[in-house]
mmCIF file of the N, C-alpha and C atoms, coordinates in Angstrom:
data_MODEL
# 
_entry.id   MODEL 
# 
loop_
_atom_site.group_PDB 
_atom_site.id 
_atom_site.type_symbol 
_atom_site.label_atom_id 
_atom_site.label_alt_id 
_atom_site.label_comp_id 
_atom_site.label_asym_id 
_atom_site.label_entity_id 
_atom_site.label_seq_id 
_atom_site.pdbx_PDB_ins_code 
_atom_site.Cartn_x 
_atom_site.Cartn_y 
_atom_site.Cartn_z 
_atom_site.occupancy 
_atom_site.B_iso_or_equiv 
_atom_site.pdbx_formal_charge 
_atom_site.auth_seq_id 
_atom_site.auth_comp_id 
_atom_site.auth_asym_id 
_atom_site.auth_atom_id 
_atom_site.pdbx_PDB_model_num 
ATOM 1   N N  . MET A 1 1  ? 74.450 41.301 68.839 1.00 0.00 ? 1  MET A N  1 
ATOM 2   C CA . MET A 1 1  ? 73.744 42.512 69.239 1.00 0.00 ? 1  MET A CA 1 
ATOM 3   C C  . MET A 1 1  ? 74.763 43.491 69.845 1.00 0.00 ? 1  MET A C  1 
ATOM 4   N N  . SER A 1 2  ? 74.668 44.742 69.463 1.00 0.00 ? 2  SER A N  1 
ATOM 5   C CA . SER A 1 2  ? 75.622 45.747 69.939 1.00 0.00 ? 2  SER A CA 1 
ATOM 6   C C  . SER A 1 2  ? 75.375 46.095 71.406 1.00 0.00 ? 2  SER A C  1 
ATOM 7   N N  . ILE A 1 3  ? 76.369 46.716 72.024 1.00 0.00 ? 3  ILE A N  1 
ATOM 8   C CA . ILE A 1 3  ? 76.223 47.191 73.402 1.00 0.00 ? 3  ILE A CA 1 
ATOM 9   C C  . ILE A 1 3  ? 75.037 48.140 73.483 1.00 0.00 ? 3  ILE A C  1 
ATOM 10  N N  . SER A 1 4  ? 74.947 49.034 72.518 1.00 0.00 ? 4  SER A N  1 
ATOM 11  C CA . SER A 1 4  ? 73.860 50.003 72.483 1.00 0.00 ? 4  SER A CA 1 
ATOM 12  C C  . SER A 1 4  ? 72.493 49.310 72.498 1.00 0.00 ? 4  SER A C  1 
ATOM 13  N N  . ASP A 1 5  ? 72.318 48.321 71.623 1.00 0.00 ? 5  ASP A N  1 
ATOM 14  C CA . ASP A 1 5  ? 71.037 47.600 71.554 1.00 0.00 ? 5  ASP A CA 1 
ATOM 15  C C  . ASP A 1 5  ? 70.737 46.873 72.852 1.00 0.00 ? 5  ASP A C  1 
ATOM 16  N N  . ARG A 1 6  ? 71.764 46.286 73.432 1.00 0.00 ? 6  ARG A N  1 
ATOM 17  C CA . ARG A 1 6  ? 71.562 45.544 74.678 1.00 0.00 ? 6  ARG A CA 1 
ATOM 18  C C  . ARG A 1 6  ? 71.157 46.479 75.815 1.00 0.00 ? 6  ARG A C  1 
ATOM 19  N N  . VAL A 1 7  ? 71.807 47.644 75.908 1.00 0.00 ? 7  VAL A N  1 
ATOM 20  C CA . VAL A 1 7  ? 71.462 48.617 76.950 1.00 0.00 ? 7  VAL A CA 1 
ATOM 21  C C  . VAL A 1 7  ? 70.038 49.132 76.729 1.00 0.00 ? 7  VAL A C  1 
ATOM 22  N N  . ILE A 1 8  ? 69.705 49.450 75.489 1.00 0.00 ? 8  ILE A N  1 
ATOM 23  C CA . ILE A 1 8  ? 68.351 49.940 75.176 1.00 0.00 ? 8  ILE A CA 1 
ATOM 24  C C  . ILE A 1 8  ? 67.309 48.881 75.538 1.00 0.00 ? 8  ILE A C  1 
ATOM 25  N N  . ASN A 1 9  ? 67.595 47.610 75.256 1.00 0.00 ? 9  ASN A N  1 
ATOM 26  C CA . ASN A 1 9  ? 66.650 46.541 75.613 1.00 0.00 ? 9  ASN A CA 1 
ATOM 27  C C  . ASN A 1 9  ? 66.428 46.466 77.115 1.00 0.00 ? 9  ASN A C  1 
ATOM 28  N N  . ILE A 1 10 ? 67.502 46.602 77.890 1.00 0.00 ? 10 ILE A N  1 
ATOM 29  C CA . ILE A 1 10 ? 67.390 46.563 79.357 1.00 0.00 ? 10 ILE A CA 1 
ATOM 30  C C  . ILE A 1 10 ? 66.576 47.755 79.854 1.00 0.00 ? 10 ILE A C  1 
ATOM 31  N N  . ILE A 1 11 ? 66.881 48.940 79.340 1.00 0.00 ? 11 ILE A N  1 
ATOM 32  C CA . ILE A 1 11 ? 66.154 50.144 79.766 1.00 0.00 ? 11 ILE A CA 1 
ATOM 33  C C  . ILE A 1 11 ? 64.683 50.048 79.350 1.00 0.00 ? 11 ILE A C  1 
ATOM 34  N N  . ALA A 1 12 ? 64.426 49.573 78.148 1.00 0.00 ? 12 ALA A N  1 
ATOM 35  C CA . ALA A 1 12 ? 63.043 49.426 77.675 1.00 0.00 ? 12 ALA A CA 1 
ATOM 36  C C  . ALA A 1 12 ? 62.280 48.459 78.564 1.00 0.00 ? 12 ALA A C  1 
ATOM 37  N N  . GLU A 1 13 ? 62.934 47.366 78.947 1.00 0.00 ? 13 GLU A N  1 
ATOM 38  C CA . GLU A 1 13 ? 62.280 46.379 79.810 1.00 0.00 ? 13 GLU A CA 1 
ATOM 39  C C  . GLU A 1 13 ? 61.911 47.009 81.151 1.00 0.00 ? 13 GLU A C  1 
ATOM 40  N N  . GLN A 1 14 ? 62.818 47.796 81.724 1.00 0.00 ? 14 GLN A N  1 
ATOM 41  C CA . GLN A 1 14 ? 62.543 48.468 82.995 1.00 0.00 ? 14 GLN A CA 1 
ATOM 42  C C  . GLN A 1 14 ? 61.399 49.472 82.862 1.00 0.00 ? 14 GLN A C  1 
ATOM 43  N N  . ALA A 1 15 ? 61.343 50.131 81.710 1.00 0.00 ? 15 ALA A N  1 
ATOM 44  C CA . ALA A 1 15 ? 60.325 51.166 81.491 1.00 0.00 ? 15 ALA A CA 1 
ATOM 45  C C  . ALA A 1 15 ? 59.008 50.573 80.982 1.00 0.00 ? 15 ALA A C  1 
ATOM 46  N N  . VAL A 1 16 ? 58.993 49.259 80.740 1.00 0.00 ? 16 VAL A N  1 
ATOM 47  C CA . VAL A 1 16 ? 57.848 48.571 80.156 1.00 0.00 ? 16 VAL A CA 1 
ATOM 48  C C  . VAL A 1 16 ? 57.450 49.247 78.841 1.00 0.00 ? 16 VAL A C  1 
ATOM 49  N N  . LEU A 1 17 ? 58.454 49.414 77.999 1.00 0.00 ? 17 LEU A N  1 
ATOM 50  C CA . LEU A 1 17 ? 58.272 50.015 76.678 1.00 0.00 ? 17 LEU A CA 1 
ATOM 51  C C  . LEU A 1 17 ? 58.886 49.099 75.632 1.00 0.00 ? 17 LEU A C  1 
ATOM 52  N N  . GLU A 1 18 ? 58.584 49.375 74.386 1.00 0.00 ? 18 GLU A N  1 
ATOM 53  C CA . GLU A 1 18 ? 59.263 48.685 73.291 1.00 0.00 ? 18 GLU A CA 1 
ATOM 54  C C  . GLU A 1 18 ? 60.633 49.345 73.110 1.00 0.00 ? 18 GLU A C  1 
ATOM 55  N N  . PRO A 1 19 ? 61.664 48.562 72.751 1.00 0.00 ? 19 PRO A N  1 
ATOM 56  C CA . PRO A 1 19 ? 62.974 49.176 72.514 1.00 0.00 ? 19 PRO A CA 1 
ATOM 57  C C  . PRO A 1 19 ? 62.914 50.322 71.501 1.00 0.00 ? 19 PRO A C  1 
ATOM 58  N N  . SER A 1 20 ? 62.009 50.235 70.542 1.00 0.00 ? 20 SER A N  1 
ATOM 59  C CA . SER A 1 20 ? 61.894 51.300 69.538 1.00 0.00 ? 20 SER A CA 1 
ATOM 60  C C  . SER A 1 20 ? 61.408 52.621 70.146 1.00 0.00 ? 20 SER A C  1 
ATOM 61  N N  . ASP A 1 21 ? 60.824 52.562 71.351 1.00 0.00 ? 21 ASP A N  1 
ATOM 62  C CA . ASP A 1 21 ? 60.358 53.774 72.031 1.00 0.00 ? 21 ASP A CA 1 
ATOM 63  C C  . ASP A 1 21 ? 61.484 54.477 72.791 1.00 0.00 ? 21 ASP A C  1 
ATOM 64  N N  . VAL A 1 22 ? 62.633 53.816 72.918 1.00 0.00 ? 22 VAL A N  1 
ATOM 65  C CA . VAL A 1 22 ? 63.762 54.362 73.663 1.00 0.00 ? 22 VAL A CA 1 
ATOM 66  C C  . VAL A 1 22 ? 64.765 54.945 72.667 1.00 0.00 ? 22 VAL A C  1 
ATOM 67  N N  . THR A 1 23 ? 64.977 56.256 72.738 1.00 0.00 ? 23 THR A N  1 
ATOM 68  C CA . THR A 1 23 ? 65.915 56.912 71.829 1.00 0.00 ? 23 THR A CA 1 
ATOM 69  C C  . THR A 1 23 ? 67.150 57.358 72.614 1.00 0.00 ? 23 THR A C  1 
ATOM 70  N N  . PRO A 1 24 ? 68.252 57.618 71.929 1.00 0.00 ? 24 PRO A N  1 
ATOM 71  C CA . PRO A 1 24 ? 69.455 58.095 72.634 1.00 0.00 ? 24 PRO A CA 1 
ATOM 72  C C  . PRO A 1 24 ? 69.214 59.376 73.429 1.00 0.00 ? 24 PRO A C  1 
ATOM 73  N N  . ASP A 1 25 ? 68.302 60.201 72.964 1.00 0.00 ? 25 ASP A N  1 
ATOM 74  C CA . ASP A 1 25 ? 68.021 61.464 73.649 1.00 0.00 ? 25 ASP A CA 1 
ATOM 75  C C  . ASP A 1 25 ? 67.058 61.318 74.821 1.00 0.00 ? 25 ASP A C  1 
ATOM 76  N N  . SER A 1 26 ? 66.439 60.147 74.960 1.00 0.00 ? 26 SER A N  1 
ATOM 77  C CA . SER A 1 26 ? 65.484 59.942 76.056 1.00 0.00 ? 26 SER A CA 1 
ATOM 78  C C  . SER A 1 26 ? 66.189 60.054 77.400 1.00 0.00 ? 26 SER A C  1 
ATOM 79  N N  . THR A 1 27 ? 65.542 60.742 78.337 1.00 0.00 ? 27 THR A N  1 
ATOM 80  C CA . THR A 1 27 ? 66.043 60.719 79.711 1.00 0.00 ? 27 THR A CA 1 
ATOM 81  C C  . THR A 1 27 ? 65.273 59.615 80.430 1.00 0.00 ? 27 THR A C  1 
ATOM 82  N N  . LEU A 1 28 ? 65.809 59.168 81.543 1.00 0.00 ? 28 LEU A N  1 
ATOM 83  C CA . LEU A 1 28 ? 65.106 58.133 82.302 1.00 0.00 ? 28 LEU A CA 1 
ATOM 84  C C  . LEU A 1 28 ? 63.763 58.661 82.778 1.00 0.00 ? 28 LEU A C  1 
ATOM 85  N N  . GLU A 1 29 ? 63.738 59.943 83.102 1.00 0.00 ? 29 GLU A N  1 
ATOM 86  C CA . GLU A 1 29 ? 62.480 60.575 83.521 1.00 0.00 ? 29 GLU A CA 1 
ATOM 87  C C  . GLU A 1 29 ? 61.453 60.531 82.384 1.00 0.00 ? 29 GLU A C  1 
ATOM 88  N N  . ASP A 1 30 ? 61.908 60.831 81.148 1.00 0.00 ? 30 ASP A N  1 
ATOM 89  C CA . ASP A 1 30 ? 61.010 60.760 79.976 1.00 0.00 ? 30 ASP A CA 1 
ATOM 90  C C  . ASP A 1 30 ? 60.386 59.375 79.858 1.00 0.00 ? 30 ASP A C  1 
ATOM 91  N N  . LEU A 1 31 ? 61.177 58.366 80.197 1.00 0.00 ? 31 LEU A N  1 
ATOM 92  C CA . LEU A 1 31 ? 60.740 56.975 80.025 1.00 0.00 ? 31 LEU A CA 1 
ATOM 93  C C  . LEU A 1 31 ? 59.945 56.463 81.222 1.00 0.00 ? 31 LEU A C  1 
ATOM 94  N N  . GLY A 1 32 ? 59.816 57.306 82.252 1.00 0.00 ? 32 GLY A N  1 
ATOM 95  C CA . GLY A 1 32 ? 59.039 56.908 83.424 1.00 0.00 ? 32 GLY A CA 1 
ATOM 96  C C  . GLY A 1 32 ? 59.816 56.000 84.367 1.00 0.00 ? 32 GLY A C  1 
ATOM 97  N N  . ILE A 1 33 ? 61.151 56.042 84.304 1.00 0.00 ? 33 ILE A N  1 
ATOM 98  C CA . ILE A 1 33 ? 61.968 55.214 85.191 1.00 0.00 ? 33 ILE A CA 1 
ATOM 99  C C  . ILE A 1 33 ? 62.311 56.026 86.439 1.00 0.00 ? 33 ILE A C  1 
ATOM 100 N N  . ASP A 1 34 ? 61.879 55.517 87.585 1.00 0.00 ? 34 ASP A N  1 
ATOM 101 C CA . ASP A 1 34 ? 62.163 56.217 88.851 1.00 0.00 ? 34 ASP A CA 1 
ATOM 102 C C  . ASP A 1 34 ? 63.480 55.699 89.430 1.00 0.00 ? 34 ASP A C  1 
ATOM 103 N N  . SER A 1 35 ? 63.794 56.128 90.644 1.00 0.00 ? 35 SER A N  1 
ATOM 104 C CA . SER A 1 35 ? 65.087 55.755 91.231 1.00 0.00 ? 35 SER A CA 1 
ATOM 105 C C  . SER A 1 35 ? 65.216 54.246 91.426 1.00 0.00 ? 35 SER A C  1 
ATOM 106 N N  . LEU A 1 36 ? 64.137 53.582 91.799 1.00 0.00 ? 36 LEU A N  1 
ATOM 107 C CA . LEU A 1 36 ? 64.185 52.129 91.949 1.00 0.00 ? 36 LEU A CA 1 
ATOM 108 C C  . LEU A 1 36 ? 64.407 51.465 90.587 1.00 0.00 ? 36 LEU A C  1 
ATOM 109 N N  . GLY A 1 37 ? 63.709 51.954 89.582 1.00 0.00 ? 37 GLY A N  1 
ATOM 110 C CA . GLY A 1 37 ? 63.905 51.426 88.226 1.00 0.00 ? 37 GLY A CA 1 
ATOM 111 C C  . GLY A 1 37 ? 65.315 51.642 87.729 1.00 0.00 ? 37 GLY A C  1 
ATOM 112 N N  . LEU A 1 38 ? 65.898 52.772 88.110 1.00 0.00 ? 38 LEU A N  1 
ATOM 113 C CA . LEU A 1 38 ? 67.278 53.073 87.734 1.00 0.00 ? 38 LEU A CA 1 
ATOM 114 C C  . LEU A 1 38 ? 68.223 52.055 88.365 1.00 0.00 ? 38 LEU A C  1 
ATOM 115 N N  . VAL A 1 39 ? 68.035 51.797 89.660 1.00 0.00 ? 39 VAL A N  1 
ATOM 116 C CA . VAL A 1 39 ? 68.886 50.828 90.357 1.00 0.00 ? 39 VAL A CA 1 
ATOM 117 C C  . VAL A 1 39 ? 68.735 49.445 89.720 1.00 0.00 ? 39 VAL A C  1 
ATOM 118 N N  . GLU A 1 40 ? 67.503 49.054 89.413 1.00 0.00 ? 40 GLU A N  1 
ATOM 119 C CA . GLU A 1 40 ? 67.273 47.756 88.775 1.00 0.00 ? 40 GLU A CA 1 
ATOM 120 C C  . GLU A 1 40 ? 67.925 47.711 87.392 1.00 0.00 ? 40 GLU A C  1 
ATOM 121 N N  . SER A 1 41 ? 67.870 48.822 86.659 1.00 0.00 ? 41 SER A N  1 
ATOM 122 C CA . SER A 1 41 ? 68.519 48.890 85.346 1.00 0.00 ? 41 SER A CA 1 
ATOM 123 C C  . SER A 1 41 ? 70.034 48.731 85.478 1.00 0.00 ? 41 SER A C  1 
ATOM 124 N N  . ILE A 1 42 ? 70.616 49.420 86.465 1.00 0.00 ? 42 ILE A N  1 
ATOM 125 C CA . ILE A 1 42 ? 72.067 49.336 86.687 1.00 0.00 ? 42 ILE A CA 1 
ATOM 126 C C  . ILE A 1 42 ? 72.459 47.893 87.020 1.00 0.00 ? 42 ILE A C  1 
ATOM 127 N N  . PHE A 1 43 ? 71.689 47.246 87.907 1.00 0.00 ? 43 PHE A N  1 
ATOM 128 C CA . PHE A 1 43 ? 71.991 45.850 88.252 1.00 0.00 ? 43 PHE A CA 1 
ATOM 129 C C  . PHE A 1 43 ? 71.909 44.959 87.019 1.00 0.00 ? 43 PHE A C  1 
ATOM 130 N N  . ALA A 1 44 ? 70.873 45.153 86.208 1.00 0.00 ? 44 ALA A N  1 
ATOM 131 C CA . ALA A 1 44 ? 70.699 44.336 85.003 1.00 0.00 ? 44 ALA A CA 1 
ATOM 132 C C  . ALA A 1 44 ? 71.850 44.563 84.024 1.00 0.00 ? 44 ALA A C  1 
ATOM 133 N N  . ILE A 1 45 ? 72.277 45.813 83.890 1.00 0.00 ? 45 ILE A N  1 
ATOM 134 C CA . ILE A 1 45 ? 73.393 46.141 82.992 1.00 0.00 ? 45 ILE A CA 1 
ATOM 135 C C  . ILE A 1 45 ? 74.687 45.517 83.515 1.00 0.00 ? 45 ILE A C  1 
ATOM 136 N N  . GLU A 1 46 ? 74.907 45.605 84.822 1.00 0.00 ? 46 GLU A N  1 
ATOM 137 C CA . GLU A 1 46 ? 76.120 45.013 85.399 1.00 0.00 ? 46 GLU A CA 1 
ATOM 138 C C  . GLU A 1 46 ? 76.160 43.508 85.137 1.00 0.00 ? 46 GLU A C  1 
ATOM 139 N N  . GLU A 1 47 ? 75.013 42.872 85.313 1.00 0.00 ? 47 GLU A N  1 
ATOM 140 C CA . GLU A 1 47 ? 74.934 41.425 85.088 1.00 0.00 ? 47 GLU A CA 1 
ATOM 141 C C  . GLU A 1 47 ? 75.129 41.080 83.607 1.00 0.00 ? 47 GLU A C  1 
ATOM 142 N N  . GLU A 1 48 ? 74.485 41.833 82.731 1.00 0.00 ? 48 GLU A N  1 
ATOM 143 C CA . GLU A 1 48 ? 74.564 41.585 81.286 1.00 0.00 ? 48 GLU A CA 1 
ATOM 144 C C  . GLU A 1 48 ? 75.996 41.674 80.768 1.00 0.00 ? 48 GLU A C  1 
ATOM 145 N N  . PHE A 1 49 ? 76.746 42.667 81.258 1.00 0.00 ? 49 PHE A N  1 
ATOM 146 C CA . PHE A 1 49 ? 78.084 42.926 80.725 1.00 0.00 ? 49 PHE A CA 1 
ATOM 147 C C  . PHE A 1 49 ? 79.210 42.484 81.656 1.00 0.00 ? 49 PHE A C  1 
ATOM 148 N N  . ASP A 1 50 ? 78.861 41.929 82.831 1.00 0.00 ? 50 ASP A N  1 
ATOM 149 C CA . ASP A 1 50 ? 79.853 41.504 83.812 1.00 0.00 ? 50 ASP A CA 1 
ATOM 150 C C  . ASP A 1 50 ? 80.813 42.650 84.144 1.00 0.00 ? 50 ASP A C  1 
ATOM 151 N N  . ILE A 1 51 ? 80.226 43.790 84.507 1.00 0.00 ? 51 ILE A N  1 
ATOM 152 C CA . ILE A 1 51 ? 80.995 44.983 84.872 1.00 0.00 ? 51 ILE A CA 1 
ATOM 153 C C  . ILE A 1 51 ? 80.436 45.544 86.177 1.00 0.00 ? 51 ILE A C  1 
ATOM 154 N N  . THR A 1 52 ? 81.154 46.491 86.756 1.00 0.00 ? 52 THR A N  1 
ATOM 155 C CA . THR A 1 52 ? 80.662 47.222 87.923 1.00 0.00 ? 52 THR A CA 1 
ATOM 156 C C  . THR A 1 52 ? 80.496 48.672 87.504 1.00 0.00 ? 52 THR A C  1 
ATOM 157 N N  . VAL A 1 53 ? 79.281 49.168 87.629 1.00 0.00 ? 53 VAL A N  1 
ATOM 158 C CA . VAL A 1 53 ? 78.994 50.557 87.253 1.00 0.00 ? 53 VAL A CA 1 
ATOM 159 C C  . VAL A 1 53 ? 79.253 51.440 88.471 1.00 0.00 ? 53 VAL A C  1 
ATOM 160 N N  . PRO A 1 54 ? 80.113 52.456 88.317 1.00 0.00 ? 54 PRO A N  1 
ATOM 161 C CA . PRO A 1 54 ? 80.432 53.341 89.448 1.00 0.00 ? 54 PRO A CA 1 
ATOM 162 C C  . PRO A 1 54 ? 79.287 54.312 89.719 1.00 0.00 ? 54 PRO A C  1 
ATOM 163 N N  . PHE A 1 55 ? 78.243 53.774 90.349 1.00 0.00 ? 55 PHE A N  1 
ATOM 164 C CA . PHE A 1 55 ? 77.043 54.570 90.563 1.00 0.00 ? 55 PHE A CA 1 
ATOM 165 C C  . PHE A 1 55 ? 76.580 54.380 91.993 1.00 0.00 ? 55 PHE A C  1 
ATOM 166 N N  . ASN A 1 56 ? 76.335 55.466 92.676 1.00 0.00 ? 56 ASN A N  1 
ATOM 167 C CA . ASN A 1 56 ? 75.834 55.412 94.039 1.00 0.00 ? 56 ASN A CA 1 
ATOM 168 C C  . ASN A 1 56 ? 74.377 55.869 94.016 1.00 0.00 ? 56 ASN A C  1 
ATOM 169 N N  . ALA A 1 57 ? 73.474 54.939 94.235 1.00 0.00 ? 57 ALA A N  1 
ATOM 170 C CA . ALA A 1 57 ? 72.042 55.251 94.171 1.00 0.00 ? 57 ALA A CA 1 
ATOM 171 C C  . ALA A 1 57 ? 71.633 56.277 95.222 1.00 0.00 ? 57 ALA A C  1 
ATOM 172 N N  . ASN A 1 58 ? 72.376 56.320 96.326 1.00 0.00 ? 58 ASN A N  1 
ATOM 173 C CA . ASN A 1 58 ? 72.051 57.286 97.377 1.00 0.00 ? 58 ASN A CA 1 
ATOM 174 C C  . ASN A 1 58 ? 72.483 58.698 97.010 1.00 0.00 ? 58 ASN A C  1 
ATOM 175 N N  . GLU A 1 59 ? 73.499 58.798 96.153 1.00 0.00 ? 59 GLU A N  1 
ATOM 176 C CA . GLU A 1 59 ? 73.983 60.101 95.711 1.00 0.00 ? 59 GLU A CA 1 
ATOM 177 C C  . GLU A 1 59 ? 74.257 60.081 94.209 1.00 0.00 ? 59 GLU A C  1 
ATOM 178 N N  . PRO A 1 60 ? 73.182 59.987 93.398 1.00 0.00 ? 60 PRO A N  1 
ATOM 179 C CA . PRO A 1 60 ? 73.387 59.867 91.946 1.00 0.00 ? 60 PRO A CA 1 
ATOM 180 C C  . PRO A 1 60 ? 74.205 61.007 91.342 1.00 0.00 ? 60 PRO A C  1 
ATOM 181 N N  . THR A 1 61 ? 74.075 62.202 91.880 1.00 0.00 ? 61 THR A N  1 
ATOM 182 C CA . THR A 1 61 ? 74.810 63.343 91.319 1.00 0.00 ? 61 THR A CA 1 
ATOM 183 C C  . THR A 1 61 ? 76.282 63.291 91.680 1.00 0.00 ? 61 THR A C  1 
ATOM 184 N N  . ALA A 1 62 ? 76.635 62.522 92.719 1.00 0.00 ? 62 ALA A N  1 
ATOM 185 C CA . ALA A 1 62 ? 78.034 62.420 93.131 1.00 0.00 ? 62 ALA A CA 1 
ATOM 186 C C  . ALA A 1 62 ? 78.774 61.329 92.345 1.00 0.00 ? 62 ALA A C  1 
ATOM 187 N N  . SER A 1 63 ? 78.051 60.574 91.545 1.00 0.00 ? 63 SER A N  1 
ATOM 188 C CA . SER A 1 63 ? 78.664 59.481 90.797 1.00 0.00 ? 63 SER A CA 1 
ATOM 189 C C  . SER A 1 63 ? 79.402 60.018 89.574 1.00 0.00 ? 63 SER A C  1 
ATOM 190 N N  . ASP A 1 64 ? 80.427 59.270 89.170 1.00 0.00 ? 64 ASP A N  1 
ATOM 191 C CA . ASP A 1 64 ? 81.159 59.617 87.952 1.00 0.00 ? 64 ASP A CA 1 
ATOM 192 C C  . ASP A 1 64 ? 80.415 59.120 86.714 1.00 0.00 ? 64 ASP A C  1 
ATOM 193 N N  . PHE A 1 65 ? 79.336 58.409 86.940 1.00 0.00 ? 65 PHE A N  1 
ATOM 194 C CA . PHE A 1 65 ? 78.622 57.793 85.829 1.00 0.00 ? 65 PHE A CA 1 
ATOM 195 C C  . PHE A 1 65 ? 77.462 58.689 85.398 1.00 0.00 ? 65 PHE A C  1 
ATOM 196 N N  . ASP A 1 66 ? 77.476 59.102 84.138 1.00 0.00 ? 66 ASP A N  1 
ATOM 197 C CA . ASP A 1 66 ? 76.488 60.045 83.615 1.00 0.00 ? 66 ASP A CA 1 
ATOM 198 C C  . ASP A 1 66 ? 75.200 59.311 83.234 1.00 0.00 ? 66 ASP A C  1 
ATOM 199 N N  . ILE A 1 67 ? 74.108 59.669 83.899 1.00 0.00 ? 67 ILE A N  1 
ATOM 200 C CA . ILE A 1 67 ? 72.813 59.048 83.581 1.00 0.00 ? 67 ILE A CA 1 
ATOM 201 C C  . ILE A 1 67 ? 71.841 60.088 83.029 1.00 0.00 ? 67 ILE A C  1 
ATOM 202 N N  . SER A 1 68 ? 72.381 61.152 82.436 1.00 0.00 ? 68 SER A N  1 
ATOM 203 C CA . SER A 1 68 ? 71.526 62.247 81.978 1.00 0.00 ? 68 SER A CA 1 
ATOM 204 C C  . SER A 1 68 ? 70.577 61.829 80.856 1.00 0.00 ? 68 SER A C  1 
ATOM 205 N N  . ASN A 1 69 ? 71.021 60.901 79.993 1.00 0.00 ? 69 ASN A N  1 
ATOM 206 C CA . ASN A 1 69 ? 70.126 60.374 78.962 1.00 0.00 ? 69 ASN A CA 1 
ATOM 207 C C  . ASN A 1 69 ? 70.650 59.003 78.515 1.00 0.00 ? 69 ASN A C  1 
ATOM 208 N N  . VAL A 1 70 ? 69.904 58.373 77.643 1.00 0.00 ? 70 VAL A N  1 
ATOM 209 C CA . VAL A 1 70 ? 70.251 57.015 77.202 1.00 0.00 ? 70 VAL A CA 1 
ATOM 210 C C  . VAL A 1 70 ? 71.611 56.992 76.501 1.00 0.00 ? 70 VAL A C  1 
ATOM 211 N N  . ALA A 1 71 ? 71.887 57.987 75.673 1.00 0.00 ? 71 ALA A N  1 
ATOM 212 C CA . ALA A 1 71 ? 73.173 58.035 74.963 1.00 0.00 ? 71 ALA A CA 1 
ATOM 213 C C  . ALA A 1 71 ? 74.339 58.098 75.949 1.00 0.00 ? 71 ALA A C  1 
ATOM 214 N N  . ALA A 1 72 ? 74.197 58.872 77.016 1.00 0.00 ? 72 ALA A N  1 
ATOM 215 C CA . ALA A 1 72 ? 75.253 58.988 78.024 1.00 0.00 ? 72 ALA A CA 1 
ATOM 216 C C  . ALA A 1 72 ? 75.456 57.662 78.748 1.00 0.00 ? 72 ALA A C  1 
ATOM 217 N N  . ILE A 1 73 ? 74.370 56.988 79.044 1.00 0.00 ? 73 ILE A N  1 
ATOM 218 C CA . ILE A 1 73 ? 74.461 55.679 79.709 1.00 0.00 ? 73 ILE A CA 1 
ATOM 219 C C  . ILE A 1 73 ? 75.176 54.683 78.794 1.00 0.00 ? 73 ILE A C  1 
ATOM 220 N N  . ILE A 1 74 ? 74.797 54.658 77.525 1.00 0.00 ? 74 ILE A N  1 
ATOM 221 C CA . ILE A 1 74 ? 75.429 53.747 76.562 1.00 0.00 ? 74 ILE A CA 1 
ATOM 222 C C  . ILE A 1 74 ? 76.927 54.052 76.460 1.00 0.00 ? 74 ILE A C  1 
ATOM 223 N N  . ALA A 1 75 ? 77.281 55.329 76.361 1.00 0.00 ? 75 ALA A N  1 
ATOM 224 C CA . ALA A 1 75 ? 78.694 55.719 76.262 1.00 0.00 ? 75 ALA A CA 1 
ATOM 225 C C  . ALA A 1 75 ? 79.459 55.247 77.506 1.00 0.00 ? 75 ALA A C  1 
ATOM 226 N N  . GLY A 1 76 ? 78.845 55.401 78.659 1.00 0.00 ? 76 GLY A N  1 
ATOM 227 C CA . GLY A 1 76 ? 79.487 54.967 79.901 1.00 0.00 ? 76 GLY A CA 1 
ATOM 228 C C  . GLY A 1 76 ? 79.688 53.464 79.944 1.00 0.00 ? 76 GLY A C  1 
ATOM 229 N N  . ILE A 1 77 ? 78.685 52.720 79.501 1.00 0.00 ? 77 ILE A N  1 
ATOM 230 C CA . ILE A 1 77 ? 78.788 51.251 79.483 1.00 0.00 ? 77 ILE A CA 1 
ATOM 231 C C  . ILE A 1 77 ? 79.860 50.815 78.485 1.00 0.00 ? 77 ILE A C  1 
ATOM 232 N N  . GLU A 1 78 ? 79.876 51.440 77.308 1.00 0.00 ? 78 GLU A N  1 
ATOM 233 C CA . GLU A 1 78 ? 80.889 51.090 76.300 1.00 0.00 ? 78 GLU A CA 1 
ATOM 234 C C  . GLU A 1 78 ? 82.303 51.314 76.855 1.00 0.00 ? 78 GLU A C  1 
ATOM 235 N N  . LYS A 1 79 ? 82.480 52.405 77.599 1.00 0.00 ? 79 LYS A N  1 
ATOM 236 C CA . LYS A 1 79 ? 83.787 52.714 78.184 1.00 0.00 ? 79 LYS A CA 1 
ATOM 237 C C  . LYS A 1 79 ? 84.158 51.650 79.219 1.00 0.00 ? 79 LYS A C  1 
ATOM 238 N N  . LEU A 1 80 ? 83.213 51.292 80.089 1.00 0.00 ? 80 LEU A N  1 
ATOM 239 C CA . LEU A 1 80 ? 83.485 50.281 81.119 1.00 0.00 ? 80 LEU A CA 1 
ATOM 240 C C  . LEU A 1 80 ? 83.799 48.922 80.492 1.00 0.00 ? 80 LEU A C  1 
ATOM 241 N N  . VAL A 1 81 ? 83.066 48.565 79.449 1.00 0.00 ? 81 VAL A N  1 
ATOM 242 C CA . VAL A 1 81 ? 83.302 47.278 78.770 1.00 0.00 ? 81 VAL A CA 1 
ATOM 243 C C  . VAL A 1 81 ? 84.680 47.274 78.122 1.00 0.00 ? 81 VAL A C  1 
ATOM 244 N N  . SER A 1 82 ? 85.055 48.390 77.488 1.00 0.00 ? 82 SER A N  1 
ATOM 245 C CA . SER A 1 82 ? 86.364 48.451 76.825 1.00 0.00 ? 82 SER A CA 1 
ATOM 246 C C  . SER A 1 82 ? 87.509 48.406 77.832 1.00 0.00 ? 82 SER A C  1 
ATOM 247 N N  . GLU A 1 83 ? 87.298 48.936 79.032 1.00 0.00 ? 83 GLU A N  1 
ATOM 248 C CA . GLU A 1 83 ? 88.339 48.935 80.063 1.00 0.00 ? 83 GLU A CA 1 
ATOM 249 C C  . GLU A 1 83 ? 88.478 47.575 80.726 1.00 0.00 ? 83 GLU A C  1 
ATOM 250 N N  . LYS A 1 84 ? 87.446 46.756 80.594 1.00 0.00 ? 84 LYS A N  1 
ATOM 251 C CA . LYS A 1 84 ? 87.410 45.459 81.267 1.00 0.00 ? 84 LYS A CA 1 
ATOM 252 C C  . LYS A 1 84 ? 88.409 44.471 80.688 1.00 0.00 ? 84 LYS A C  1 
ATOM 253 N N  . VAL A 1 85 ? 88.715 44.610 79.432 1.00 0.00 ? 85 VAL A N  1 
ATOM 254 C CA . VAL A 1 85 ? 89.506 43.606 78.734 1.00 0.00 ? 85 VAL A CA 1 
ATOM 255 C C  . VAL A 1 85 ? 90.934 43.529 79.196 1.00 0.00 ? 85 VAL A C  1 
# 
């Protein structure tokens, strides 16, 4: 399973949606994910990929990690995974 599919599955699970309902253009707000859901998604992603996401839940706009939409999140995770090796 690709990184993209794995991230979409995690986000879909948090949003209580089918993965097919999550598109790259979806924002977390579109999917009904609030700040707590976002934090839970980040934790799940960190665990799934054994990475640390540079995200501060208290200051999401101050983070270097782009959470503007699903595609941005996937791109960020792919970058972190590639840097891990």
